[in-house]
C-alpha positions as CSV (number, residue, x, y, z in Angstrom):
1,X,119.5,102.7,-104.8
2,X,120.2,106.4,-105.0
3,X,123.6,105.8,-103.4
4,X,124.5,103.2,-106.0
5,X,123.2,99.9,-104.6
6,X,122.1,97.5,-107.3
7,X,118.7,95.7,-107.4
8,X,120.2,92.4,-106.2
9,X,122.0,94.1,-103.3
10,X,118.7,95.5,-102.1
11,X,117.0,92.2,-102.4
12,X,119.9,90.4,-100.6
13,X,119.7,92.9,-97.8
14,X,116.0,92.3,-97.3
15,X,116.6,88.5,-97.4
16,X,119.2,88.8,-94.7
17,X,116.8,90.7,-92.5
18,X,114.2,88.0,-93.0
19,X,116.8,85.3,-92.3
20,X,117.8,86.8,-89.0
21,X,114.2,87.0,-87.9
22,X,113.5,83.4,-89.0
23,X,116.6,82.0,-87.2
24,X,115.6,83.8,-84.0
25,X,112.2,82.3,-84.3
26,X,113.5,78.8,-84.9
27,X,115.9,79.0,-82.0
28,X,113.1,80.3,-79.7
29,X,110.8,77.5,-81.0
30,X,113.4,74.8,-80.1
31,X,113.9,76.3,-76.6
32,X,110.1,76.5,-76.0
33,X,109.6,73.0,-77.4
34,X,112.1,71.5,-75.0
35,X,110.6,73.4,-72.1
36,X,107.1,72.3,-73.0
37,X,108.2,68.7,-73.4
38,X,109.7,68.7,-69.9
39,X,106.5,70.3,-68.4
40,X,104.3,67.6,-70.1
41,X,106.6,64.9,-69.0
42,X,106.4,66.1,-65.4
43,X,102.6,66.5,-65.6
44,X,102.2,63.0,-67.1
45,X,104.7,61.4,-64.6
46,X,106.9,60.0,-67.4
47,X,110.1,58.1,-66.4
48,X,113.0,60.4,-65.6
49,X,115.4,58.5,-67.8
50,X,113.6,59.7,-71.0
51,X,115.8,62.1,-73.0
52,X,113.6,65.0,-74.1
53,X,116.4,67.2,-75.4
54,X,116.3,68.1,-79.2
55,X,118.2,65.8,-81.5
56,X,119.4,66.2,-85.1
57,X,116.0,65.3,-86.4
58,X,114.4,68.1,-84.3
59,X,117.0,70.5,-85.7
60,X,116.3,69.5,-89.3
61,X,112.6,70.0,-88.7
62,X,113.2,73.4,-87.2
63,X,115.5,74.4,-90.1
64,X,112.9,73.2,-92.6
65,X,110.2,75.2,-90.9
66,X,112.5,78.2,-90.8
67,X,113.2,77.8,-94.6
68,X,109.5,77.6,-95.4
69,X,108.8,80.7,-93.2
70,X,111.6,82.6,-94.9
71,X,110.3,81.8,-98.3
72,X,106.8,82.8,-97.3
73,X,107.5,86.0,-95.5
74,X,110.8,87.0,-97.1
75,X,111.3,85.8,-100.7
76,X,107.9,86.7,-102.1
77,X,107.9,90.4,-100.9
78,X,111.5,90.8,-101.9
79,X,110.7,89.4,-105.3
80,X,107.9,92.0,-105.7
81,X,110.1,94.8,-104.5
82,X,112.7,93.7,-107.1
83,X,110.2,94.0,-109.9
84,X,109.4,97.6,-109.1
85,X,111.1,100.9,-110.1
86,X,113.1,101.5,-106.9
87,X,114.3,104.9,-108.3
88,X,110.7,106.2,-108.1
89,X,110.3,104.8,-104.6
90,X,113.1,107.0,-103.3
91,X,111.1,110.1,-104.3
92,X,108.2,109.5,-102.0
93,X,110.2,107.7,-99.2
94,X,108.8,104.3,-100.4
95,X,105.2,105.2,-99.7
96,X,104.0,104.7,-103.3
97,X,106.0,101.4,-103.7
98,X,104.5,100.1,-100.4
99,X,101.0,101.0,-101.5
100,X,101.5,99.1,-104.7
101,X,102.8,96.1,-102.8
102,X,99.9,95.9,-100.3
103,X,97.0,97.1,-102.3
104,X,96.2,93.6,-103.4
105,X,94.4,92.7,-100.2
106,X,97.0,90.1,-99.2
107,X,97.4,91.7,-95.8
108,X,93.7,91.5,-95.2
109,X,93.5,87.9,-96.3
110,X,96.4,86.9,-94.0
111,X,94.7,88.7,-91.0
112,X,91.4,87.0,-91.9
113,X,93.2,83.7,-91.9
114,X,94.7,84.4,-88.5
115,X,91.3,85.3,-87.0
116,X,89.7,82.2,-88.5
117,X,92.4,80.0,-87.1
118,X,92.2,81.6,-83.6
119,X,88.4,81.2,-83.6
120,X,88.7,77.6,-84.6
121,X,91.2,76.9,-81.8
122,X,89.0,78.8,-79.3
123,X,86.0,76.7,-80.2
124,X,88.1,73.5,-80.0
125,X,89.5,74.5,-76.6
126,X,86.0,75.3,-75.4
127,X,84.7,71.9,-76.5
128,X,87.6,70.1,-74.8
129,X,87.1,72.0,-71.6
130,X,83.4,71.4,-71.6
131,X,84.0,67.7,-72.1
132,X,86.4,67.6,-69.2
133,X,83.9,69.4,-67.0
134,X,81.2,66.9,-68.1
135,X,83.5,64.1,-67.0
136,X,84.1,65.7,-63.6
137,X,80.5,66.6,-62.9
138,X,78.7,63.6,-64.4
139,X,77.9,60.4,-62.6
140,X,79.9,57.3,-63.3
141,X,77.1,55.0,-62.2
142,X,79.1,53.8,-59.2
143,X,80.8,55.2,-56.1
144,X,84.6,54.8,-56.0
145,X,85.5,57.4,-53.4
146,X,86.1,55.0,-50.5
147,X,87.2,51.9,-52.4
148,X,90.7,50.4,-52.1
149,X,92.2,47.9,-54.6
150,X,94.5,45.1,-53.5
151,X,96.5,43.4,-56.4
152,X,98.9,40.7,-55.3
153,X,99.5,39.4,-58.9
154,X,99.5,35.8,-57.7
155,X,100.4,34.3,-61.1
156,X,103.8,35.9,-60.9
157,X,104.6,33.9,-57.8
158,X,103.3,30.7,-59.2
159,X,100.3,30.6,-56.8
160,X,97.4,29.0,-58.7
161,X,94.5,26.6,-58.3
162,X,93.8,25.5,-54.7
163,X,96.7,27.5,-53.4
164,X,95.2,30.7,-54.8
165,X,91.8,29.9,-53.4
166,X,93.3,29.3,-49.9
167,X,95.3,32.5,-50.2
168,X,92.3,34.6,-51.1
169,X,90.1,33.1,-48.4
170,X,92.7,34.1,-45.8
171,X,93.2,37.6,-47.2
172,X,89.6,38.3,-47.6
173,X,88.8,37.1,-44.0
174,X,91.5,39.3,-42.5
175,X,90.5,42.4,-44.5
176,X,86.8,42.0,-43.8
177,X,87.6,41.8,-40.1
178,X,89.2,45.2,-40.1
179,X,87.1,47.8,-38.1
180,X,87.4,50.2,-41.1
181,X,86.2,47.7,-43.7
182,X,82.5,47.9,-44.7
183,X,82.7,45.2,-47.4
184,X,85.4,43.2,-49.3
185,X,84.7,41.5,-52.6
186,X,86.9,39.6,-55.1
187,X,86.7,40.6,-58.8
188,X,88.5,39.7,-62.0
189,X,89.9,43.2,-62.4
190,X,89.3,46.6,-60.8
191,X,87.0,49.2,-62.4
192,X,88.9,52.1,-63.9
193,X,92.1,50.1,-63.7
194,X,94.6,49.3,-66.5
195,X,93.3,45.8,-67.1
196,X,90.1,45.3,-69.0
197,X,88.1,42.7,-70.9
198,X,85.7,43.8,-73.7
199,X,83.7,42.1,-76.4
200,X,81.0,42.8,-79.0
201,X,77.8,41.0,-79.9
202,X,76.0,40.8,-83.3
203,X,72.7,41.5,-81.5
204,X,74.1,44.8,-80.1
205,X,76.6,46.1,-82.7
206,X,76.6,49.7,-81.5
207,X,78.1,49.1,-78.1
208,X,81.4,47.7,-76.7
209,X,80.6,45.4,-73.8
210,X,82.8,45.4,-70.7
211,X,82.9,41.9,-69.1
212,X,83.6,41.6,-65.4
213,X,83.6,38.6,-63.1
214,X,82.5,39.5,-59.6
215,X,81.9,37.9,-56.2
216,X,78.7,38.3,-54.2
217,X,78.2,41.8,-52.7
218,X,80.0,43.6,-55.6
219,X,77.0,45.7,-56.6
220,X,76.4,46.7,-53.0
221,X,80.1,47.6,-52.5
222,X,80.2,49.7,-55.7
223,X,76.8,51.3,-55.1
224,X,75.4,50.1,-58.4
225,X,71.6,49.9,-58.2
226,X,69.7,46.7,-59.0
227,X,66.9,47.8,-61.4
228,X,65.3,44.4,-62.2
229,X,65.9,40.9,-60.7
230,X,68.5,40.2,-58.1
231,X,72.3,40.3,-57.5
232,X,74.6,37.2,-57.5
233,X,74.5,34.8,-54.6
234,X,77.1,32.3,-53.5
235,X,75.5,29.4,-55.3
236,X,75.4,31.0,-58.8
237,X,77.4,29.5,-61.7
238,X,78.8,31.6,-64.6
239,X,77.4,28.9,-67.0
240,X,73.8,29.5,-65.9
241,X,73.6,33.1,-64.6
242,X,74.6,36.5,-65.9
243,X,73.7,40.1,-65.0
244,X,73.6,42.9,-67.6
245,X,73.5,46.7,-67.5
246,X,70.5,48.8,-68.5
247,X,72.1,49.9,-71.8
248,X,73.0,46.3,-72.6
249,X,69.4,45.2,-72.1
250,X,67.9,48.0,-74.1
251,X,70.4,47.6,-77.0
252,X,70.0,43.9,-77.3
253,X,66.4,43.3,-76.3
254,X,64.7,46.7,-76.4
255,X,63.3,46.3,-72.9
256,X,64.3,45.8,-69.3
257,X,61.9,42.8,-68.9
258,X,64.7,40.3,-69.8
259,X,64.8,38.2,-66.6
260,X,65.1,34.5,-67.6
261,X,66.1,35.2,-71.2
262,X,69.4,33.7,-72.6
263,X,72.4,35.9,-73.1
264,X,73.4,36.8,-75.7
265,X,70.1,36.9,-77.5
266,X,69.3,33.7,-79.3
267,X,71.0,31.3,-76.8
268,X,69.5,29.4,-73.8
269,X,72.3,29.7,-71.3
270,X,73.4,31.6,-69.3
271,X,70.1,33.2,-68.3
272,X,69.8,36.9,-67.2
273,X,69.0,37.0,-63.5
274,X,69.2,40.8,-63.0
275,X,69.6,44.2,-64.7
276,X,71.7,46.9,-63.0
277,X,72.3,50.5,-63.6
278,X,74.9,51.6,-66.2
279,X,78.4,51.9,-64.8
280,X,81.3,53.4,-66.7
281,X,83.8,50.8,-65.6
282,X,86.4,51.4,-68.3
283,X,86.2,55.1,-69.2
284,X,84.3,57.9,-67.5
285,X,81.3,59.2,-69.5
286,X,81.8,56.7,-72.4
287,X,78.7,56.7,-74.6
288,X,79.1,53.5,-76.5
289,X,79.8,51.1,-73.5
290,X,77.7,48.5,-71.8
291,X,78.4,46.0,-69.1
292,X,77.9,42.3,-68.4
293,X,78.7,40.6,-65.1
294,X,79.3,36.9,-64.4
295,X,79.8,35.1,-61.0
296,X,83.4,34.8,-60.0
297,X,84.6,31.2,-60.4
298,X,86.1,29.7,-57.2
299,X,88.2,27.2,-59.3
300,X,90.4,29.9,-60.8
301,X,91.3,32.8,-58.5
302,X,94.8,33.7,-59.8
303,X,95.0,37.1,-61.4
304,X,92.1,38.4,-59.3
305,X,92.0,41.6,-57.2
306,X,90.3,42.4,-54.0
307,X,88.0,45.5,-53.6
308,X,87.3,46.8,-50.1
309,X,85.1,49.7,-49.2
310,X,86.1,51.8,-46.2
311,X,83.6,53.2,-43.8
312,X,85.2,56.6,-43.4
313,X,88.8,57.0,-44.7
314,X,90.1,54.5,-47.4
315,X,93.8,55.4,-46.7
316,X,93.4,53.7,-43.3
317,X,92.9,50.4,-45.2
318,X,96.1,50.6,-47.3
319,X,98.5,49.3,-44.7
320,X,96.3,46.6,-43.2
321,X,95.5,45.2,-46.7
322,X,99.2,45.0,-47.6
323,X,100.0,43.3,-44.4
324,X,97.2,40.8,-44.9
325,X,98.5,40.0,-48.3
326,X,102.0,39.5,-47.0
327,X,100.8,37.4,-44.0
328,X,98.9,35.0,-46.2
329,X,102.1,34.2,-48.1
330,X,105.5,35.7,-47.3
331,X,106.6,35.8,-50.9
332,X,103.8,38.1,-52.0
333,X,104.5,41.9,-52.2
334,X,101.0,43.1,-53.1
335,X,100.2,46.6,-54.2
336,X,97.3,48.5,-52.6
337,X,95.9,51.7,-54.2
338,X,92.9,54.0,-53.9
339,X,90.4,53.6,-56.8
340,X,90.2,57.4,-56.9
341,X,93.8,57.4,-58.0
342,X,92.8,55.3,-61.0
343,X,90.1,57.8,-61.7
344,X,92.6,60.7,-61.6
345,X,94.9,58.7,-63.9
346,X,92.0,58.4,-66.4
347,X,91.5,62.2,-66.3
348,X,95.1,63.0,-66.8
349,X,95.1,62.8,-70.6
350,X,91.9,64.9,-71.0
351,X,93.1,67.5,-68.6
352,X,96.4,67.7,-70.4
353,X,94.6,68.0,-73.8
354,X,92.4,70.7,-72.4
355,X,95.3,72.7,-71.1
356,X,97.2,72.4,-74.4
357,X,94.1,73.4,-76.4
358,X,93.5,76.4,-74.2
359,X,97.1,77.6,-74.3
360,X,97.2,77.2,-78.1
361,X,94.0,79.1,-78.6
362,X,95.2,82.0,-76.4
363,X,98.4,82.2,-78.3
364,X,96.6,82.1,-81.6
365,X,94.2,84.9,-80.4
366,X,97.2,87.0,-79.3
367,X,98.8,86.6,-82.7
368,X,95.6,87.6,-84.4
369,X,95.4,90.7,-82.2
370,X,99.0,91.6,-83.1
371,X,98.2,91.1,-86.7
372,X,95.2,93.4,-86.6
373,X,97.2,96.0,-84.7
374,X,100.0,95.8,-87.2
375,X,97.6,96.0,-90.1
376,X,95.8,99.1,-88.8
377,X,99.1,100.8,-87.8
378,X,100.7,100.1,-91.1
379,X,97.7,101.3,-93.0
380,X,97.6,104.5,-91.0
381,X,101.3,105.1,-91.6
382,X,100.9,104.7,-95.4
383,X,97.9,107.2,-95.4
384,X,99.4,109.7,-93.1
385,X,99.4,112.5,-95.7
386,X,95.9,111.6,-96.8
387,X,94.7,111.7,-93.2
388,X,96.4,115.1,-92.7
389,X,94.6,116.5,-95.8
390,X,91.2,115.1,-94.6
391,X,91.7,116.7,-91.2
392,X,92.7,120.0,-92.7
393,X,89.5,120.0,-94.8
394,X,87.4,119.5,-91.7
395,X,87.1,115.7,-91.4
396,X,86.3,114.6,-87.9
397,X,88.6,112.1,-86.0
398,X,85.7,109.6,-85.7
399,X,85.3,109.5,-89.5
400,X,89.1,108.9,-89.9
401,X,88.9,106.1,-87.4
402,X,86.0,104.5,-89.4
403,X,87.9,104.8,-92.6
404,X,90.9,103.0,-91.2
405,X,88.9,100.2,-89.5
406,X,86.5,99.6,-92.5
407,X,88.8,97.2,-94.4
408,X,90.0,95.6,-91.2
409,X,86.5,94.9,-90.0
410,X,85.7,93.3,-93.4
411,X,88.7,91.0,-93.0
412,X,87.6,90.0,-89.5
């Protein structure tokens, strides 16, 4: 200003500085966003043909965010500077002008907002991590460690009715004869797998009920305890027999003494023949789920899967189960997988969410620390003459430090 610059020239100069910073931040954000997207895609095993590079929409969003940031951190301060007497500011090196700009506690409120946001994100990250640890340490109600799933998808090959029954009899016989096999059972779908059947009942409105058709020996194979009554036997019919979980019995009847009662409550058939322990078949540690089991119908075996428990190492059953499926019908290319792989797949999303929450919280905390550092440093710089006078008059360094940190501590 003293050299002849006009008010608008000074404001334009400050806006250009803000624009350079904002553009650098937008470009860095786009680069980090693309890198983060690729890392997430790799962690979630997304298809490689997905194009994760930024498009014009991403660029527009980045430009919009940059414009908002420039208005927030550039235009408002520049406008305030433009309203002040810049000639007077040159006499004290800008100190008095700066004091006038920042005496309105805006800096402290911004830092307080940063600290509040970082604390919120830290709490959220802690809760997410604690939930993940609860999933990993809690009991599912069944043992999947040594279980292998064989899914031939017979309906895709047109194998139905009697042909499906003959096919499964042969496959189950061959798999059960393997030295490594402890037990093999047919079910309508595999626990923790992608396919699921759920329903709700008026008599138990607070729970989602997972329905599963199982063959004899299922509860022994999955290590699900029988609490009351008995398990299914070969002669049981789905129209007359049903087994429910402990949570289902308590929610619908209020007691475990339900043997012989109709299911659902208020009907005569099918009758409950047993109550088993709660098993989180659909989602680990779900709190609003219950289970019901029906005998597997021998008349309709297409779309079923075979579960086999290994005595020692389940991976030793993968090859023999695939060969058994192919030997029973040369057209069938069955998939065999470990049930623990399905469990890991279920945990993938919570683990990813926990990692993102933790990273975001750490970044927010780092920004808050930088904000506090900048606030204290800037305040000390503005009051350097005052500090010098206080020290010359005998003030101790500890009292100076308390003076500088007082307002910052209030903001925090």
